[in-house]
Backbone as a ProteinNet text record, in pm:
[ID]
protein_1_A
[PRIMARY]
MAAPPPPGSLPVPLTGAAAAALPPAERPNPEYQRLYQAYADAYGGIDRLREALDAPAKTLRGTDAWLGPEAREWGGRLDANRAALKKAADRILWDIYDRLSATQRTVPRV
[TERTIARY]
1033.4	909.7	804.5	715.1	591.5	505.3	409.1	285.5	181.9	118.3	19.7	-97.7	-195.3	-314.8	-403.8	-469.6	-571.4	-674.6	-722.4	-832.4	-941.1	-977.9	-1092.9	-1086.4	-954.6	-923.1	-954	-974.2	-1015.6	-1163.4	-1222.8	-1356.3	-1390.6	-1501.5	-1528.6	-1592.8	-1589.3	-1646.6	-1799.4	-1852.1	-1976.8	-2052.8	-2161	-2236.5	-2372	-2477.6	-2618.9	-2651.9	-2715.4	-2799.6	-2699.4	-2567.3	-2500.3	-2460.2	-2473	-2434.3	-2568.6	-2666.1	-2793.6	-2817.8	-2766.8	-2778.2	-2684.5	-2614.7	-2511.4	-2595.3	-2532.4	-2608.1	-2621.9	-2707.7	-2726.9	-2615	-2511.6	-2397.1	-2296.9	-2304.8	-2200.1	-2229.3	-2121.7	-2130.9	-2010.6	-2043.9	-1910.7	-1813.1	-1694.1	-1570.3	-1523.7	-1524.9	-1502	-1361.4	-1262.3	-1102.2	-1091.4	-1169.2	-1169.8	-1184.9	-1320.1	-1380.5	-1255.6	-1213.3	-1090.5	-973.3	-920.9	-817.1	-838.3	-964.7	-999.7	-999.9	-1045.1	-1046.7	-928.5	-838.4	-685.8	-618.4	-640.7	-579	-627.1	-744.3	-803.7	-752.9	-757.6	-694.9	-551.5	-453.9	-327	-304.9	-357.1	-348.6	-368.9	-485	-519.6	-436.9	-356.2	-249.8	-104.8	-64.2	63.7	161.7	102.1	159.8	226.2	164.2	211.9	343.8	352.6	458.8	562.3	539.9	639.3	701.6	629.8	684.6	721.3	751.5	780.3	900.4	1011.3	1147.6	1168.8	1076.6	1083.1	1102.1	1047.3	1076.1	1216.2	1254.8	1384.9	1502.3	1491.1	1567.5	1551.4	1449.3	1414.8	1493.7	1470.4	1544.8	1663.4	1748.7	1886.5	1942.7	1869.8	1882.9	1876	1780.7	1744.5	1789.9	1923.2	1974.1	2119	2190	2327.5	2370.1	2296.3	2312.4	2381	2396.1	2501.5	2552	2701.8	2771.6	2881.3	2944	3067.8	3043.9	3158.2	3147.9	3047.7	3013.2	2937.4	2804.2	2763.7	2635.8	2616.4	2723.1	2698.7	2681.8	2747	2734.8	2577.6	2551.6	2412.6	2292.8	2322.8	2232.4	2238.9	2340.3	2341.1	2266.9	2293.1	2217.3	2068.8	2028.4	1872.7	1808.4	1901.9	1858.7	1831.6	1937.9	1919.7	1813.8	1771.2	1667.1	1539.4	1531.1	1407.2	1379.6	1480.1	1467.6	1410.9	1477	1432.9	1271.9	1255.3	1124.7	1000.6	1046.6	957.7	938.3	1046.1	1037.9	968.1	977.5	898	748.7	729.3	564.1	516.4	589.7	557.5	522.7	616.2	621.8	528.4	477.3	356	227.8	203.8	98.2	115.4	227	227.5	193.4	243.4	209.2	54.3	-5.8	-161.2	-220.3	-174.1	-252.4	-234.7	-112	-92.7	-193.5	-195.6	-291.6	-424.5	-449.4	-607.8	-638.6	-541.6	-568	-578.2	-521.5	-494.8	-633.7	-694.8	-798.3	-954	-1038.7	-1160.1	-1256.4	-1365.9	-1445.8	-1580	-1568.9	-1673.1	-1618.1	-1675	-1651.9	-1773.6	-1763.3	-1863.2	-1941.2	-2074.7	-2155.2	-2152.7	-2128.7	-2120	-2238.5
-872.9	-867.9	-851.3	-933	-920.6	-846.2	-809.1	-723.5	-789	-738.9	-798.6	-836	-929	-974.6	-845.8	-865.7	-747.8	-711.3	-592.8	-545.7	-645.8	-706.6	-772.6	-913.8	-947.9	-1051.2	-1026.8	-910.3	-858.4	-826.2	-854	-819.2	-674.3	-647.7	-519.7	-446.3	-312.1	-246.4	-267	-241.3	-267	-164	-168.8	-61.7	-95.2	-4.9	-41.7	-139	-245.3	-352.4	-432.8	-447.9	-516.5	-442.6	-325.6	-213	-228.8	-214.2	-239.7	-349.9	-461.4	-589.3	-611.2	-486.8	-537.6	-521.7	-588.1	-584.2	-439.8	-414.2	-267.6	-221.6	-304	-229.3	-209	-243.1	-229.9	-135.9	-71.8	13.5	-18.3	18.1	6.7	87.2	50.3	125	214.2	354.1	444	446.5	384.4	408.1	264.8	156.2	49.6	74.9	157.2	196.6	277.1	391.6	488	402.4	286.7	220.8	137.8	79	-21.8	70.5	199.9	279.7	321.7	354.8	402.8	281	166.6	34.9	25.5	30	-3.7	108.5	229	329	293.1	274.7	271	138	33.9	-98.1	-72.8	7.1	21.1	111.9	202.5	319.2	276.4	155.8	151.1	96.2	43.8	16.6	143.4	256.2	401	418.6	410.1	429.9	341.6	200.7	104.4	113.1	175.2	184.9	308.2	409.5	569.9	541.4	481.1	485.7	390.7	318.4	235.2	269.3	373.6	462.3	526.8	587.2	633.4	523.2	404.6	290.2	248.4	221	164	259.6	391.7	491	486.3	476.7	462.8	341.2	230.1	92.1	94	159.9	135.9	242.7	316.9	399	412.8	431.9	455.6	586.3	675.4	818.8	864.1	780.7	799.1	671	657.9	547.8	595.1	487.9	523	510.9	529.4	495.5	590.6	709.9	797.9	741.5	694.7	622.9	502.5	421.6	309.3	341.7	439.2	477.2	527.6	619.6	675.7	545.7	473.8	351.4	277.4	260.5	187.7	246.9	381.1	444.3	440.7	445.8	452.9	302	197.6	60.7	59.9	105.4	112.5	191	286.5	360.2	320.8	247.4	161	47.4	-7.2	-120.5	-50.7	48.6	86.5	148.5	201.5	253.9	153.4	21.9	-87.9	-133.6	-129.4	-188.1	-105.1	20.8	128	122.7	91.1	81.3	-40.8	-159.8	-269.9	-241.5	-169.1	-133.9	-54.7	57.9	132.4	46.5	-45.6	-140.9	-239.2	-280.3	-360	-301.2	-177.6	-87.3	-63.4	-50.1	-16.5	-147.8	-239.8	-380.3	-426.8	-412.9	-448.2	-383	-251.3	-169	-205.1	-227.7	-256	-393.6	-491.5	-615.9	-633.8	-539.7	-512.6	-443.1	-374.5	-300.6	-362.7	-349.4	-414.9	-356	-427.2	-369.9	-321.5	-339.6	-272	-210.3	-131.9	-68.4	-48.9	-59.3	-43.8	87.7	87.6	204.8	292.6	415.5	496.2	598.5
21.7	88.8	-6.7	5.4	-89.1	-32.5	-125.7	-86.6	0.8	98.9	193.2	92.2	153.4	84.6	42.4	-50.9	-109.5	22.8	-14.2	98.2	111.8	-1.3	-20.4	85.4	115	195.1	352.5	397.2	510.4	527.6	665.9	691.7	643.3	579.3	540.4	656	653.6	768.8	754.8	890.9	917.8	883	773.1	738.7	709.6	704.1	658.3	752.1	693.3	759.6	836.9	822.5	889.2	1021.4	1003.5	1124	1220.1	1150.4	1230	1314.6	1269.1	1343.5	1444	1474.5	1580.4	1722.6	1820.7	1967.9	1993.1	2102.2	2141.6	2196.6	2243.7	2322.7	2232.7	2095.1	2002.2	1907.7	1832.4	1728	1622	1494.1	1418.1	1450	1427.8	1473.7	1362.4	1375	1267.7	1246.2	1330.4	1286.3	1195.6	1221.3	1130.3	1004.1	957.7	847.5	771.8	861.3	804.4	757.1	842.7	809.4	680.7	667.9	560.3	448.5	434.6	337.1	271.1	381.1	347.1	280.4	345.5	289.2	136.6	108.7	-12.6	-101.6	-83.6	-151.4	-176.2	-80.3	-110.1	-181.5	-173.1	-232.8	-407.9	-420.3	-551.2	-631.1	-565.3	-617.2	-591.2	-545.6	-502.5	-621.3	-727.2	-842.7	-919.2	-910.2	-945.4	-883.9	-748	-670.9	-708.5	-711.8	-739.4	-857.5	-978.9	-1105.7	-1149.6	-1044.1	-1066.3	-1134.9	-1102.4	-1165.4	-1263.5	-1321.4	-1422.4	-1560.1	-1587.3	-1713.7	-1742.2	-1641.5	-1654.5	-1669.2	-1579.8	-1601.9	-1757.6	-1799	-1933.3	-2034.4	-2028.1	-2123.2	-2103.1	-1999.6	-1964.6	-2054.8	-2044.4	-2093.8	-2237.6	-2285.8	-2425	-2523.8	-2491.2	-2563.1	-2547.9	-2657.3	-2647.9	-2636.8	-2607.4	-2587.2	-2467.7	-2356.1	-2246.8	-2197.6	-2231.7	-2209.2	-2129.8	-2057.6	-1998.9	-1837.9	-1755.3	-1628.4	-1527.7	-1582.1	-1520	-1539	-1664.2	-1703.7	-1625.9	-1617.2	-1516.4	-1385.6	-1307.4	-1199.1	-1165.5	-1251.9	-1241.6	-1238.3	-1351.6	-1362.4	-1230.3	-1176.6	-1043.1	-947.7	-936.4	-821.6	-849.8	-996.7	-1035.7	-988.8	-993.9	-967.1	-831.8	-736.9	-589.3	-541.4	-612	-579.4	-618.3	-730.6	-771.9	-663.2	-616.5	-533	-412.4	-347.2	-222.1	-217.4	-350.2	-376.5	-373.7	-420.4	-427	-288.2	-208.6	-79.6	10.9	-27.5	79.3	44.4	-71	-124.4	-40	-30.6	40	174.3	230.1	383.9	413.2	330.1	359.7	359.3	253.1	279.7	395.5	413.3	534.8	681.5	670.1	805	794.9	702.6	707	732.9	672.4	688.7	851.7	898.2	1027.6	1130.4	1095.5	1188.1	1187.8	1054.2	1012.8	1105.5	1071.6	1131.2	1262.5	1335.2	1488.9	1535.5	1459.1	1495.3	1479	1583.9	1602.8	1505.6	1458.3	1378.4	1439.6	1570.2	1647.8	1778.5	1850.3	1962.3	2045.4	2172.4	2268.4	2249.9	2245.1	2238.2	2378.7	2372.1	2481.1	2481.3
[MASK]
++++++++++++++++++++++++++++++++++++++++++++++++++++++++++++++++++++++++++++++++++++++++++++++++++++++++++++++

């Protein structure tokens, strides 16, 4: 699963002059703004999550300090957890993206 498109590929929340130019019966949707900001924040920091287990994997492979079947077993679990973490990171982004894509930028003024 690949990461979804960057936040800039989606319409930005309506603020300022764009919000003022809306028809009188509409207003910016605060939920869209909240989701857009959450998506931008998550997208900007998701690489830290994806790469969280890279350093231990590199250390394990870069040294002869720990060899043998236990080391290989532990390394295998580490690799499986790295893959699961990367998949979870993409799933987080897709979940926010899907919800944001289904949310209208405007709502009726009440």
